[in-house]
C-alpha positions in Angstrom: -19.1 15.3 8.2 -17.7 18.8 8.9 -15.3 20.4 6.4 -12.4 20.2 8.9 -12.8 16.5 9.5 -11.3 15.0 6.4 -10.4 11.3 6.4 -6.7 10.7 6.8 -5.1 8.5 4.2 -2.0 6.5 4.9 0.9 7.8 2.9 2.6 5.8 0.3 6.3 5.5 0.8 8.3 5.3 -2.4 11.1 2.8 -2.2 14.3 3.4 -4.0 16.1 0.5 -5.6 19.4 0.5 -3.8 21.7 3.5 -3.4 21.0 6.7 -5.3 23.7 7.4 -7.9 24.3 10.9 -9.3 25.0 9.4 -12.7 21.5 7.9 -13.0 19.8 11.0 -14.6 16.6 9.3 -15.5 15.9 8.3 -11.9 16.9 11.7 -10.6 14.6 13.5 -13.1 11.6 12.0 -11.3 12.4 14.1 -8.2 12.9 17.4 -10.1 10.0 19.7 -11.3 9.8 21.1 -14.8 11.5 24.3 -13.6 14.4 22.4 -12.1 13.5 22.5 -8.5 13.8 19.5 -6.2 10.4 18.2 -5.2 9.4 18.1 -1.5 9.3 14.9 0.5 5.6 15.1 0.9 5.2 15.1 -2.8 7.6 12.3 -3.6 6.8 10.2 -0.6 10.5 9.5 0.3 11.8 9.0 3.8 14.0 11.7 5.2 17.2 9.6 4.7 16.2 8.9 1.1 15.4 12.5 0.4 18.9 13.6 1.7 20.5 11.0 -0.6 18.5 12.2 -3.6 19.2 15.9 -2.8 23.0 15.2 -2.6 22.9 13.2 -5.8 21.0 16.0 -7.7 23.4 18.6 -6.5 26.3 16.5 -7.7 24.7 15.9 -11.0 24.1 19.7 -11.4 27.8 20.3 -10.8 28.7 17.8 -13.5 26.2 19.6 -15.9 23.9 16.5 -16.1 20.9 18.3 -14.7 19.7 21.9 -14.9 19.8 24.4 -12.1 16.4 26.0 -11.1 15.4 28.6 -13.7 14.3 32.0 -12.6 10.6 32.8 -12.6 9.2 35.6 -14.8 
């Protein structure tokens, strides 16, 4: 097997239980890194529609001071 020919694994799609709510901080924290950044779709395994819902919910929760904004590096 050559180094460029790696086996392709099927991606696991993470299913969300119902609609995403900005008040459900415990669920939203699973999609945020330790520095406060929103994790990418390829990391979380969400569909594009689910990722948009999660992103909007995280931004609303940040406005309400339930979640932190990304911290500056350094």
